[in-house]
C-alpha positions as CSV (number, residue, x, y, z in Angstrom):
1,M,0.0,0.0,0.0
2,P,1.7,3.3,-1.1
3,I,1.9,6.2,1.3
4,N,-0.1,9.2,0.2
5,F,0.4,12.9,0.9
6,T,-2.1,12.8,3.8
7,E,-0.1,10.0,5.5
8,I,3.1,11.9,5.0
9,I,1.6,15.0,6.7
10,G,0.4,12.7,9.6
11,I,3.9,11.2,10.0
12,V,5.6,14.6,10.0
13,A,3.1,16.1,12.4
14,G,3.3,13.1,14.7
15,T,7.1,13.1,14.6
16,A,7.2,16.9,15.5
17,T,4.7,16.6,18.4
18,T,6.2,13.5,19.8
19,A,9.7,14.9,19.5
20,S,8.6,18.0,21.5
21,F,8.3,15.8,24.6
22,I,11.9,14.4,24.4
23,P,13.7,17.5,25.9
24,Q,11.3,17.5,28.9
25,A,11.6,13.8,29.5
26,Y,15.4,14.0,29.2
27,R,15.6,16.9,31.6
28,V,13.4,15.0,34.2
29,Y,15.6,12.0,33.7
30,K,18.8,13.9,34.3
31,T,17.7,16.3,37.1
32,R,14.8,14.4,38.8
33,K,13.3,17.9,39.3
34,T,9.5,18.0,38.6
35,A,8.2,20.5,41.1
36,D,7.2,23.0,38.3
37,L,5.4,20.4,36.2
38,S,1.6,20.1,36.4
39,A,0.5,16.6,37.3
40,G,-3.0,17.5,36.2
41,M,-1.8,18.5,32.8
42,F,0.0,15.2,32.3
43,I,-3.0,13.2,33.5
44,L,-5.3,15.0,31.0
45,L,-2.7,14.7,28.3
46,S,-2.3,10.9,28.9
47,T,-6.1,10.5,28.8
48,G,-6.3,12.3,25.6
49,L,-3.4,10.3,24.1
50,C,-5.2,7.1,25.0
51,L,-8.3,8.3,23.2
52,W,-6.2,9.3,20.2
53,I,-4.8,5.8,20.1
54,I,-8.2,4.3,20.2
55,Y,-9.4,6.7,17.4
56,G,-6.3,5.7,15.4
57,I,-7.1,2.0,15.8
58,Y,-10.7,2.6,14.6
59,L,-9.3,4.5,11.6
60,L,-6.5,2.0,11.1
61,S,-4.2,5.0,10.9
62,F,-0.6,4.0,11.7
63,P,0.7,7.6,12.1
64,I,-2.0,8.4,14.7
65,I,-1.4,5.2,16.6
66,L,2.4,5.4,16.5
67,A,2.8,9.1,17.3
68,N,0.3,9.0,20.2
69,G,1.7,5.7,21.5
70,I,5.2,7.1,21.8
71,T,4.0,10.4,23.2
72,L,1.9,8.5,25.8
73,I,5.0,6.6,26.9
74,L,6.9,9.8,27.3
75,A,4.0,11.6,29.1
76,L,3.5,8.7,31.5
77,Y,7.2,8.6,32.2
78,I,7.1,12.3,33.1
79,L,4.0,11.8,35.2
80,I,5.5,8.8,37.1
81,M,8.6,10.9,37.8
82,K,6.4,13.7,38.9
83,I,4.6,11.4,41.4
84,R,7.8,9.9,42.6
85,Y,10.0,13.1,42.9
86,G,7.5,16.0,42.7
């Protein structure tokens, strides 16, 4: 199945939004400082990401599933560190 232009936009958008969490996750990993992070925001974000994954599954959209799955892992990591160290 060839990738169409819409899929390419989805892959690029998913890559950009997922990559935006890497610096924060890395900083939390290195410093263990999470006091200024909002647990509520990461709880809501994780809930939304789960819903996006379900939506992607219904649409059979690999870009939606992959991007939101990776972002969910990063967001949950940050949230767990917030609970542990924050």
